[in-house]
N, CA, C and O atoms as CSV, one atom per row, in Angstrom:
chain,resi,resn,atom,element,x,y,z
A,1,MET,N,N,-56.990,15.252,39.919
A,1,MET,CA,C,-56.905,14.111,39.077
A,1,MET,C,C,-56.776,14.540,37.606
A,1,MET,O,O,-56.018,13.927,36.855
A,2,ASN,N,N,-57.495,15.567,37.194
A,2,ASN,CA,C,-57.429,16.055,35.822
A,2,ASN,C,C,-56.020,16.547,35.486
A,2,ASN,O,O,-55.553,16.357,34.363
A,3,LYS,N,N,-55.351,17.165,36.432
A,3,LYS,CA,C,-53.983,17.648,36.203
A,3,LYS,C,C,-53.027,16.473,36.002
A,3,LYS,O,O,-52.108,16.525,35.184
A,4,PHE,N,N,-53.273,15.415,36.772
A,4,PHE,CA,C,-52.438,14.229,36.675
A,4,PHE,C,C,-52.579,13.568,35.295
A,4,PHE,O,O,-51.576,13.212,34.676
A,5,VAL,N,N,-53.782,13.407,34.826
A,5,VAL,CA,C,-54.059,12.821,33.517
A,5,VAL,C,C,-53.490,13.724,32.424
A,5,VAL,O,O,-52.923,13.230,31.449
A,6,ALA,N,N,-53.631,15.001,32.572
A,6,ALA,CA,C,-53.113,15.951,31.590
A,6,ALA,C,C,-51.580,15.860,31.536
A,6,ALA,O,O,-51.000,15.923,30.452
A,7,ALA,N,N,-50.923,15.715,32.687
A,7,ALA,CA,C,-49.464,15.605,32.730
A,7,ALA,C,C,-48.989,14.330,32.044
A,7,ALA,O,O,-47.999,14.359,31.313
A,8,ILE,N,N,-49.675,13.218,32.264
A,8,ILE,CA,C,-49.303,11.942,31.640
A,8,ILE,C,C,-49.500,12.034,30.129
A,8,ILE,O,O,-48.656,11.565,29.365
A,9,CYS,N,N,-50.598,12.630,29.696
A,9,CYS,CA,C,-50.849,12.789,28.258
A,9,CYS,C,C,-49.766,13.649,27.617
A,9,CYS,O,O,-49.302,13.353,26.516
A,10,PHE,N,N,-49.370,14.698,28.297
A,10,PHE,CA,C,-48.328,15.580,27.775
A,10,PHE,C,C,-46.996,14.827,27.647
A,10,PHE,O,O,-46.291,14.968,26.648
A,11,MET,N,N,-46.664,14.034,28.658
A,11,MET,CA,C,-45.411,13.279,28.630
A,11,MET,C,C,-45.408,12.256,27.485
A,11,MET,O,O,-44.398,12.083,26.804
A,12,LEU,N,N,-46.531,11.592,27.285
A,12,LEU,CA,C,-46.626,10.615,26.209
A,12,LEU,C,C,-46.531,11.285,24.841
A,12,LEU,O,O,-45.924,10.740,23.919
A,13,ALA,N,N,-47.122,12.450,24.714
A,13,ALA,CA,C,-47.093,13.169,23.448
A,13,ALA,C,C,-45.700,13.737,23.165
A,13,ALA,O,O,-45.293,13.802,22.005
A,14,ALA,N,N,-44.975,14.142,24.181
A,14,ALA,CA,C,-43.678,14.787,24.018
A,14,ALA,C,C,-42.535,13.769,23.865
A,14,ALA,O,O,-41.474,14.128,23.354
A,15,SER,N,N,-42.717,12.542,24.282
A,15,SER,CA,C,-41.617,11.567,24.247
A,15,SER,C,C,-41.114,11.262,22.830
A,15,SER,O,O,-39.901,11.124,22.668
A,16,PRO,N,N,-41.958,11.146,21.792
A,16,PRO,CA,C,-41.406,10.926,20.441
A,16,PRO,C,C,-40.559,12.103,19.963
A,16,PRO,O,O,-39.582,11.904,19.242
A,17,LEU,N,N,-40.916,13.313,20.352
A,17,LEU,CA,C,-40.119,14.470,19.958
A,17,LEU,C,C,-38.748,14.434,20.612
A,17,LEU,O,O,-37.744,14.752,19.975
A,18,ALA,N,N,-38.703,14.052,21.871
A,18,ALA,CA,C,-37.425,13.958,22.570
A,18,ALA,C,C,-36.562,12.868,21.950
A,18,ALA,O,O,-35.352,13.042,21.808
A,19,LEU,N,N,-37.165,11.757,21.584
A,19,LEU,CA,C,-36.437,10.662,20.967
A,19,LEU,C,C,-35.887,11.084,19.602
A,19,LEU,O,O,-34.760,10.726,19.260
A,20,ALA,N,N,-36.647,11.825,18.832
A,20,ALA,CA,C,-36.205,12.297,17.522
A,20,ALA,C,C,-35.023,13.249,17.667
A,20,ALA,O,O,-34.094,13.218,16.859
A,21,GLN,N,N,-35.058,14.099,18.703
A,21,GLN,CA,C,-33.946,15.016,18.924
A,21,GLN,C,C,-32.683,14.258,19.293
A,21,GLN,O,O,-31.597,14.618,18.841
A,22,ASP,N,N,-32.805,13.205,20.112
A,22,ASP,CA,C,-31.650,12.403,20.490
A,22,ASP,C,C,-31.037,11.719,19.273
A,22,ASP,O,O,-29.815,11.650,19.144
A,23,LYS,N,N,-31.886,11.214,18.383
A,23,LYS,CA,C,-31.387,10.555,17.180
A,23,LYS,C,C,-30.686,11.561,16.271
A,23,LYS,O,O,-29.651,11.254,15.681
A,24,ALA,N,N,-31.246,12.751,16.163
A,24,ALA,CA,C,-30.645,13.785,15.325
A,24,ALA,C,C,-29.278,14.180,15.878
A,24,ALA,O,O,-28.336,14.386,15.113
A,25,LYS,N,N,-29.166,14.285,17.172
A,25,LYS,CA,C,-27.876,14.612,17.789
A,25,LYS,C,C,-26.877,13.502,17.531
A,25,LYS,O,O,-25.702,13.768,17.278
A,26,GLY,N,N,-27.333,12.262,17.592
A,26,GLY,CA,C,-26.450,11.124,17.359
A,26,GLY,C,C,-25.902,11.103,15.951
A,26,GLY,O,O,-24.732,10.776,15.754
A,27,THR,N,N,-26.723,11.448,14.958
A,27,THR,CA,C,-26.239,11.450,13.576
A,27,THR,C,C,-25.302,12.617,13.328
A,27,THR,O,O,-24.363,12.494,12.543
A,28,GLU,N,N,-25.536,13.743,13.979
A,28,GLU,CA,C,-24.635,14.878,13.821
A,28,GLU,C,C,-23.269,14.546,14.374
A,28,GLU,O,O,-22.252,14.907,13.780
A,29,GLN,N,N,-23.233,13.861,15.508
A,29,GLN,CA,C,-21.960,13.512,16.116
A,29,GLN,C,C,-21.218,12.492,15.255
A,29,GLN,O,O,-19.993,12.554,15.150
A,30,LYS,N,N,-21.928,11.571,14.647
A,30,LYS,CA,C,-21.284,10.571,13.809
A,30,LYS,C,C,-20.798,11.182,12.508
A,30,LYS,O,O,-19.757,10.771,11.995
A,31,ALA,N,N,-21.508,12.136,11.965
A,31,ALA,CA,C,-21.144,12.735,10.692
A,31,ALA,C,C,-19.917,13.623,10.835
A,31,ALA,O,O,-19.105,13.697,9.913
A,32,ALA,N,N,-19.766,14.294,11.960
A,32,ALA,CA,C,-18.664,15.220,12.131
A,32,ALA,C,C,-17.301,14.535,12.040
A,32,ALA,O,O,-16.437,15.050,11.331
A,33,PRO,N,N,-17.054,13.406,12.712
A,33,PRO,CA,C,-15.741,12.790,12.583
A,33,PRO,C,C,-15.455,12.289,11.171
A,33,PRO,O,O,-14.308,12.343,10.727
A,34,ALA,N,N,-16.459,11.809,10.461
A,34,ALA,CA,C,-16.249,11.304,9.103
A,34,ALA,C,C,-15.786,12.428,8.176
A,34,ALA,O,O,-14.898,12.218,7.350
A,35,THR,N,N,-16.368,13.599,8.301
A,35,THR,CA,C,-15.968,14.703,7.437
A,35,THR,C,C,-14.581,15.205,7.816
A,35,THR,O,O,-13.829,15.624,6.936
A,36,SER,N,N,-14.220,15.175,9.088
A,36,SER,CA,C,-12.895,15.640,9.463
A,36,SER,C,C,-11.836,14.660,8.987
A,36,SER,O,O,-10.719,15.071,8.672
A,37,GLN,N,N,-12.161,13.361,8.927
A,37,GLN,CA,C,-11.207,12.383,8.429
A,37,GLN,C,C,-11.029,12.531,6.920
A,37,GLN,O,O,-9.926,12.345,6.405
A,38,ALA,N,N,-12.087,12.859,6.221
A,38,ALA,CA,C,-12.007,13.005,4.775
A,38,ALA,C,C,-11.135,14.203,4.405
A,38,ALA,O,O,-10.471,14.180,3.368
A,39,LYS,N,N,-11.124,15.229,5.220
A,39,LYS,CA,C,-10.352,16.430,4.944
A,39,LYS,C,C,-8.906,16.301,5.386
A,39,LYS,O,O,-8.074,17.120,4.998
A,40,LYS,N,N,-8.585,15.299,6.185
A,40,LYS,CA,C,-7.246,15.146,6.734
A,40,LYS,C,C,-6.247,14.824,5.624
A,40,LYS,O,O,-6.471,13.906,4.835
A,41,GLU,N,N,-5.166,15.562,5.563
A,41,GLU,CA,C,-4.116,15.356,4.577
A,41,GLU,C,C,-3.198,14.223,5.043
A,41,GLU,O,O,-2.951,14.087,6.241
A,42,PRO,N,N,-2.690,13.409,4.112
A,42,PRO,CA,C,-1.757,12.350,4.508
A,42,PRO,C,C,-0.429,12.942,4.971
A,42,PRO,O,O,-0.018,14.011,4.520
A,43,SER,N,N,0.228,12.234,5.871
A,43,SER,CA,C,1.514,12.707,6.380
A,43,SER,C,C,2.580,12.547,5.305
A,43,SER,O,O,2.340,11.934,4.266
A,44,ALA,N,N,3.742,13.097,5.561
A,44,ALA,CA,C,4.840,13.001,4.595
A,44,ALA,C,C,5.233,11.541,4.375
A,44,ALA,O,O,5.547,11.135,3.256
A,45,LYS,N,N,5.212,10.768,5.439
A,45,LYS,CA,C,5.555,9.354,5.336
A,45,LYS,C,C,4.522,8.608,4.483
A,45,LYS,O,O,4.876,7.749,3.677
A,46,GLN,N,N,3.249,8.946,4.670
A,46,GLN,CA,C,2.193,8.319,3.878
A,46,GLN,C,C,2.300,8.718,2.411
A,46,GLN,O,O,2.096,7.890,1.524
A,47,LYS,N,N,2.619,9.975,2.156
A,47,LYS,CA,C,2.783,10.433,0.775
A,47,LYS,C,C,3.938,9.710,0.104
A,47,LYS,O,O,3.844,9.326,-1.062
A,48,ALA,N,N,5.038,9.521,0.847
A,48,ALA,CA,C,6.190,8.819,0.292
A,48,ALA,C,C,5.824,7.375,-0.060
A,48,ALA,O,O,6.221,6.865,-1.107
A,49,GLN,N,N,5.065,6.726,0.822
A,49,GLN,CA,C,4.630,5.350,0.563
A,49,GLN,C,C,3.710,5.297,-0.653
A,49,GLN,O,O,3.808,4.379,-1.467
A,50,GLN,N,N,2.819,6.275,-0.778
A,50,GLN,CA,C,1.922,6.323,-1.938
A,50,GLN,C,C,2.712,6.512,-3.233
A,50,GLN,O,O,2.410,5.884,-4.248
A,51,ASP,N,N,3.722,7.381,-3.192
A,51,ASP,CA,C,4.561,7.607,-4.369
A,51,ASP,C,C,5.326,6.338,-4.738
A,51,ASP,O,O,5.422,5.973,-5.909
A,52,ARG,N,N,5.873,5.666,-3.707
A,52,ARG,CA,C,6.610,4.429,-3.937
A,52,ARG,C,C,5.691,3.369,-4.553
A,52,ARG,O,O,6.079,2.651,-5.475
A,53,MET,N,N,4.469,3.289,-4.027
A,53,MET,CA,C,3.497,2.325,-4.539
A,53,MET,C,C,3.179,2.619,-6.001
A,53,MET,O,O,3.114,1.704,-6.822
A,54,ARG,N,N,2.981,3.886,-6.324
A,54,ARG,CA,C,2.668,4.287,-7.694
A,54,ARG,C,C,3.828,3.926,-8.625
A,54,ARG,O,O,3.610,3.372,-9.703
A,55,ASP,N,N,5.069,4.242,-8.207
A,55,ASP,CA,C,6.236,3.965,-9.037
A,55,ASP,C,C,6.444,2.461,-9.246
A,55,ASP,O,O,6.686,2.011,-10.366
A,56,CYS,N,N,6.349,1.695,-8.163
A,56,CYS,CA,C,6.539,0.244,-8.266
A,56,CYS,C,C,5.460,-0.379,-9.147
A,56,CYS,O,O,5.740,-1.272,-9.947
A,57,ASN,N,N,4.236,0.095,-8.996
A,57,ASN,CA,C,3.129,-0.425,-9.796
A,57,ASN,C,C,3.353,-0.138,-11.279
A,57,ASN,O,O,3.091,-0.988,-12.130
A,58,GLN,N,N,3.837,1.058,-11.579
A,58,GLN,CA,C,4.091,1.418,-12.974
A,58,GLN,C,C,5.230,0.571,-13.541
A,58,GLN,O,O,5.151,0.114,-14.682
A,59,GLN,N,N,6.287,0.359,-12.755
A,59,GLN,CA,C,7.413,-0.457,-13.212
A,59,GLN,C,C,6.978,-1.897,-13.464
A,59,GLN,O,O,7.387,-2.510,-14.450
A,60,ALA,N,N,6.150,-2.433,-12.572
A,60,ALA,CA,C,5.650,-3.797,-12.750
A,60,ALA,C,C,4.788,-3.883,-14.010
A,60,ALA,O,O,4.821,-4.888,-14.721
A,61,GLY,N,N,4.028,-2.841,-14.282
A,61,GLY,CA,C,3.221,-2.802,-15.496
A,61,GLY,C,C,4.078,-2.719,-16.741
A,61,GLY,O,O,3.781,-3.360,-17.749
A,62,ASP,N,N,5.153,-1.924,-16.675
A,62,ASP,CA,C,6.060,-1.804,-17.817
A,62,ASP,C,C,6.733,-3.141,-18.125
A,62,ASP,O,O,6.988,-3.472,-19.283
A,63,LYS,N,N,7.014,-3.901,-17.064
A,63,LYS,CA,C,7.653,-5.218,-17.247
A,63,LYS,C,C,6.633,-6.311,-17.566
A,63,LYS,O,O,6.994,-7.464,-17.803
A,64,LYS,N,N,5.364,-5.934,-17.569
A,64,LYS,CA,C,4.257,-6.856,-17.862
A,64,LYS,C,C,4.261,-8.068,-16.933
A,64,LYS,O,O,4.046,-9.199,-17.368
A,65,LEU,N,N,4.508,-7.815,-15.650
A,65,LEU,CA,C,4.511,-8.886,-14.653
A,65,LEU,C,C,3.088,-9.193,-14.228
A,65,LEU,O,O,2.254,-8.294,-14.124
A,66,GLU,N,N,2.815,-10.471,-13.982
A,66,GLU,CA,C,1.487,-10.892,-13.536
A,66,GLU,C,C,1.625,-11.964,-12.462
A,66,GLU,O,O,2.651,-12.637,-12.366
A,67,GLY,N,N,0.591,-12.111,-11.670
A,67,GLY,CA,C,0.515,-13.198,-10.685
A,67,GLY,C,C,1.591,-13.125,-9.617
A,67,GLY,O,O,1.868,-12.062,-9.062
A,68,ASP,N,N,2.198,-14.284,-9.337
A,68,ASP,CA,C,3.200,-14.378,-8.273
A,68,ASP,C,C,4.437,-13.544,-8.576
A,68,ASP,O,O,5.036,-12.975,-7.664
A,69,ALA,N,N,4.821,-13.465,-9.828
A,69,ALA,CA,C,5.989,-12.669,-10.195
A,69,ALA,C,C,5.754,-11.198,-9.868
A,69,ALA,O,O,6.657,-10.510,-9.390
A,70,ARG,N,N,4.542,-10.720,-10.126
A,70,ARG,CA,C,4.208,-9.324,-9.819
A,70,ARG,C,C,4.199,-9.093,-8.316
A,70,ARG,O,O,4.730,-8.094,-7.832
A,71,LYS,N,N,3.589,-10.027,-7.574
A,71,LYS,CA,C,3.546,-9.896,-6.114
A,71,LYS,C,C,4.946,-9.843,-5.529
A,71,LYS,O,O,5.235,-9.016,-4.664
A,72,SER,N,N,5.814,-10.727,-6.004
A,72,SER,CA,C,7.186,-10.776,-5.517
A,72,SER,C,C,7.921,-9.476,-5.839
A,72,SER,O,O,8.618,-8.915,-4.993
A,73,TYR,N,N,7.754,-9.012,-7.071
A,73,TYR,CA,C,8.409,-7.762,-7.472
A,73,TYR,C,C,7.903,-6.584,-6.643
A,73,TYR,O,O,8.692,-5.774,-6.156
A,74,MET,N,N,6.586,-6.494,-6.487
A,74,MET,CA,C,6.000,-5.389,-5.718
A,74,MET,C,C,6.502,-5.410,-4.277
A,74,MET,O,O,6.810,-4.364,-3.705
A,75,SER,N,N,6.582,-6.595,-3.700
A,75,SER,CA,C,7.044,-6.714,-2.317
A,75,SER,C,C,8.471,-6.193,-2.172
A,75,SER,O,O,8.756,-5.393,-1.282
A,76,SER,N,N,9.364,-6.646,-3.045
A,76,SER,CA,C,10.758,-6.206,-2.946
A,76,SER,C,C,10.887,-4.723,-3.294
A,76,SER,O,O,11.692,-4.013,-2.692
A,77,CYS,N,N,10.114,-4.263,-4.242
A,77,CYS,CA,C,10.177,-2.856,-4.641
A,77,CYS,C,C,9.690,-1.943,-3.515
A,77,CYS,O,O,10.301,-0.910,-3.240
A,78,LEU,N,N,8.593,-2.326,-2.868
A,78,LEU,CA,C,8.033,-1.486,-1.814
A,78,LEU,C,C,8.910,-1.460,-0.568
A,78,LEU,O,O,8.884,-0.488,0.187
A,79,LYS,N,N,9.682,-2.514,-0.349
A,79,LYS,CA,C,10.609,-2.520,0.782
A,79,LYS,C,C,11.744,-1.545,0.528
A,79,LYS,O,O,12.387,-1.069,1.463
A,80,GLY,N,N,11.982,-1.257,-0.722
A,80,GLY,CA,C,13.022,-0.301,-1.090
A,80,GLY,C,C,14.383,-0.955,-1.051
A,80,GLY,O,O,14.671,-1.742,-0.150
A,81,GLY,N,N,15.215,-0.639,-2.010
A,81,GLY,CA,C,16.564,-1.171,-2.030
A,81,GLY,C,C,16.648,-2.567,-2.611
A,81,GLY,O,O,17.664,-2.915,-3.214
A,82,GLY,N,N,15.633,-3.365,-2.453
A,82,GLY,CA,C,15.662,-4.730,-2.967
A,82,GLY,C,C,15.807,-4.760,-4.474
A,82,GLY,O,O,16.547,-5.584,-5.012
A,83,ALA,N,N,15.120,-3.882,-5.150
A,83,ALA,CA,C,15.163,-3.843,-6.602
A,83,ALA,C,C,16.535,-3.397,-7.098
A,83,ALA,O,O,17.013,-3.910,-8.110
A,84,THR,N,N,17.181,-2.454,-6.409
A,84,THR,CA,C,18.492,-1.977,-6.844
A,84,THR,C,C,19.554,-3.040,-6.616
A,84,THR,O,O,20.462,-3.167,-7.437
A,85,LYS,N,N,19.479,-3.808,-5.537
A,85,LYS,CA,C,20.437,-4.880,-5.299
A,85,LYS,C,C,20.318,-5.927,-6.400
A,85,LYS,O,O,21.326,-6.422,-6.906
A,86,GLN,N,N,19.098,-6.259,-6.763
A,86,GLN,CA,C,18.875,-7.250,-7.798
A,86,GLN,C,C,19.420,-6.741,-9.130
A,86,GLN,O,O,20.017,-7.507,-9.886
A,87,THR,N,N,19.228,-5.495,-9.414
A,87,THR,CA,C,19.701,-4.919,-10.663
A,87,THR,C,C,21.223,-4.921,-10.706
A,87,THR,O,O,21.800,-5.210,-11.755
A,88,ALA,N,N,21.888,-4.608,-9.605
A,88,ALA,CA,C,23.346,-4.617,-9.553
A,88,ALA,C,C,23.873,-6.026,-9.815
A,88,ALA,O,O,24.834,-6.206,-10.563
A,89,GLN,N,N,23.240,-7.022,-9.195
A,89,GLN,CA,C,23.652,-8.409,-9.408
A,89,GLN,C,C,23.412,-8.822,-10.862
A,89,GLN,O,O,24.229,-9.524,-11.458
A,90,GLN,N,N,22.308,-8.390,-11.415
A,90,GLN,CA,C,22.011,-8.718,-12.812
A,90,GLN,C,C,23.030,-8.067,-13.754
A,90,GLN,O,O,23.467,-8.680,-14.728
A,91,ASP,N,N,23.399,-6.822,-13.453
A,91,ASP,CA,C,24.398,-6.137,-14.285
A,91,ASP,C,C,25.736,-6.865,-14.225
A,91,ASP,O,O,26.413,-7.017,-15.242
A,92,LYS,N,N,26.111,-7.311,-13.033
A,92,LYS,CA,C,27.361,-8.035,-12.868
A,92,LYS,C,C,27.323,-9.348,-13.661
A,92,LYS,O,O,28.297,-9.719,-14.315
A,93,MET,N,N,26.188,-10.038,-13.591
A,93,MET,CA,C,26.026,-11.299,-14.313
A,93,MET,C,C,26.138,-11.061,-15.814
A,93,MET,O,O,26.771,-11.844,-16.521
A,94,LYS,N,N,25.530,-9.989,-16.301
A,94,LYS,CA,C,25.589,-9.650,-17.726
A,94,LYS,C,C,27.025,-9.411,-18.178
A,94,LYS,O,O,27.466,-9.918,-19.210
A,95,THR,N,N,27.742,-8.624,-17.375
A,95,THR,CA,C,29.126,-8.286,-17.709
A,95,THR,C,C,29.999,-9.536,-17.758
A,95,THR,O,O,30.751,-9.740,-18.711
A,96,CYS,N,N,29.896,-10.369,-16.724
A,96,CYS,CA,C,30.708,-11.587,-16.667
A,96,CYS,C,C,30.351,-12.543,-17.805
A,96,CYS,O,O,31.229,-13.169,-18.399
A,97,ASN,N,N,29.071,-12.647,-18.099
A,97,ASN,CA,C,28.616,-13.523,-19.165
A,97,ASN,C,C,29.162,-13.055,-20.518
A,97,ASN,O,O,29.558,-13.869,-21.352
A,98,LYS,N,N,29.178,-11.748,-20.722
A,98,LYS,CA,C,29.704,-11.193,-21.978
A,98,LYS,C,C,31.205,-11.464,-22.085
A,98,LYS,O,O,31.697,-11.828,-23.153
A,99,GLN,N,N,31.929,-11.287,-20.981
A,99,GLN,CA,C,33.376,-11.529,-20.988
A,99,GLN,C,C,33.675,-13.004,-21.289
A,99,GLN,O,O,34.593,-13.315,-22.049
A,100,ALA,N,N,32.895,-13.902,-20.688
A,100,ALA,CA,C,33.098,-15.336,-20.940
A,100,ALA,C,C,32.788,-15.669,-22.395
A,100,ALA,O,O,33.459,-16.510,-22.992
A,101,GLY,N,N,31.786,-15.024,-22.967
A,101,GLY,CA,C,31.462,-15.233,-24.385
A,101,GLY,C,C,32.543,-14.710,-25.299
A,101,GLY,O,O,32.870,-15.337,-26.307
A,102,ASP,N,N,33.110,-13.541,-24.946
A,102,ASP,CA,C,34.178,-12.961,-25.749
A,102,ASP,C,C,35.414,-13.866,-25.756
A,102,ASP,O,O,36.116,-13.960,-26.762
A,103,LYS,N,N,35.670,-14.526,-24.629
A,103,LYS,CA,C,36.822,-15.433,-24.509
A,103,LYS,C,C,36.509,-16.824,-25.062
A,103,LYS,O,O,37.379,-17.693,-25.120
A,104,GLN,N,N,35.266,-17.017,-25.462
A,104,GLN,CA,C,34.781,-18.290,-25.997
A,104,GLN,C,C,35.053,-19.451,-25.041
A,104,GLN,O,O,35.490,-20.528,-25.447
A,105,LEU,N,N,34.779,-19.196,-23.753
A,105,LEU,CA,C,34.966,-20.237,-22.744
A,105,LEU,C,C,33.767,-21.158,-22.733
A,105,LEU,O,O,32.632,-20.731,-22.945
A,106,LYS,N,N,34.043,-22.470,-22.474
A,106,LYS,CA,C,32.966,-23.457,-22.420
A,106,LYS,C,C,33.242,-24.444,-21.290
A,106,LYS,O,O,34.381,-24.618,-20.857
A,107,GLY,N,N,32.178,-25.081,-20.827
A,107,GLY,CA,C,32.284,-26.146,-19.829
A,107,GLY,C,C,32.843,-25.680,-18.496
A,107,GLY,O,O,32.437,-24.652,-17.954
A,108,ASP,N,N,33.801,-26.473,-17.973
A,108,ASP,CA,C,34.377,-26.181,-16.659
A,108,ASP,C,C,35.124,-24.856,-16.632
A,108,ASP,O,O,35.087,-24.136,-15.634
A,109,GLU,N,N,35.807,-24.534,-17.735
A,109,GLU,CA,C,36.542,-23.265,-17.795
A,109,GLU,C,C,35.581,-22.082,-17.628
A,109,GLU,O,O,35.863,-21.129,-16.902
A,110,ARG,N,N,34.444,-22.170,-18.317
A,110,ARG,CA,C,33.444,-21.100,-18.223
A,110,ARG,C,C,32.893,-21.015,-16.799
A,110,ARG,O,O,32.753,-19.918,-16.259
A,111,ASN,N,N,32.580,-22.154,-16.187
A,111,ASN,CA,C,32.046,-22.166,-14.824
A,111,ASN,C,C,33.031,-21.554,-13.834
A,111,ASN,O,O,32.633,-20.779,-12.964
A,112,LYS,N,N,34.305,-21.893,-13.958
A,112,LYS,CA,C,35.332,-21.333,-13.067
A,112,LYS,C,C,35.449,-19.818,-13.263
A,112,LYS,O,O,35.521,-19.052,-12.302
A,113,PHE,N,N,35.465,-19.414,-14.523
A,113,PHE,CA,C,35.578,-17.988,-14.818
A,113,PHE,C,C,34.376,-17.223,-14.266
A,113,PHE,O,O,34.536,-16.178,-13.634
A,114,MET,N,N,33.188,-17.742,-14.503
A,114,MET,CA,C,31.970,-17.067,-14.033
A,114,MET,C,C,31.961,-16.965,-12.514
A,114,MET,O,O,31.595,-15.930,-11.956
A,115,SER,N,N,32.362,-18.031,-11.855
A,115,SER,CA,C,32.403,-18.030,-10.396
A,115,SER,C,C,33.351,-16.957,-9.875
A,115,SER,O,O,33.005,-16.182,-8.983
A,116,ALA,N,N,34.547,-16.926,-10.445
A,116,ALA,CA,C,35.547,-15.941,-10.026
A,116,ALA,C,C,35.075,-14.520,-10.351
A,116,ALA,O,O,35.242,-13.605,-9.545
A,117,CYS,N,N,34.499,-14.350,-11.508
A,117,CYS,CA,C,34.038,-13.019,-11.941
A,117,CYS,C,C,32.923,-12.510,-11.041
A,117,CYS,O,O,32.924,-11.340,-10.657
A,118,LEU,N,N,31.976,-13.370,-10.702
A,118,LEU,CA,C,30.850,-12.941,-9.874
A,118,LEU,C,C,31.247,-12.686,-8.428
A,118,LEU,O,O,30.623,-11.870,-7.751
A,119,LYS,N,N,32.277,-13.375,-7.946
A,119,LYS,CA,C,32.741,-13.140,-6.579
A,119,LYS,C,C,33.504,-11.834,-6.485
A,119,LYS,O,O,33.379,-11.109,-5.498
A,120,GLY,N,N,34.286,-11.533,-7.496
A,120,GLY,CA,C,35.169,-10.387,-7.450
A,120,GLY,C,C,34.550,-9.208,-8.022
A,120,GLY,O,O,35.167,-8.144,-8.062
């Protein structure tokens, strides 16, 4: 009977130590993946996206865009190509507008000229 009581006392005394070891193992396992993720380098595709984001953000800042205008610009810029298409159209509009001004066109004549110029 004394051996039985001694065994139960030993088990009760040892159980908190076993529980502490299990918790320590659990935290070690959780900490290891977090550190490996922190050391992981971004892929080439991720780096390109980060660079694009940095460039678009700087351009939006240079243009002093805010609110919805900034969101719209950032969206088209990050998709790539959208900003260059818009710039080409804007350049064409500038050129046609200057030509119409040089010819001193007004009213319907100007509208017809601008339409033809922008199409061609």
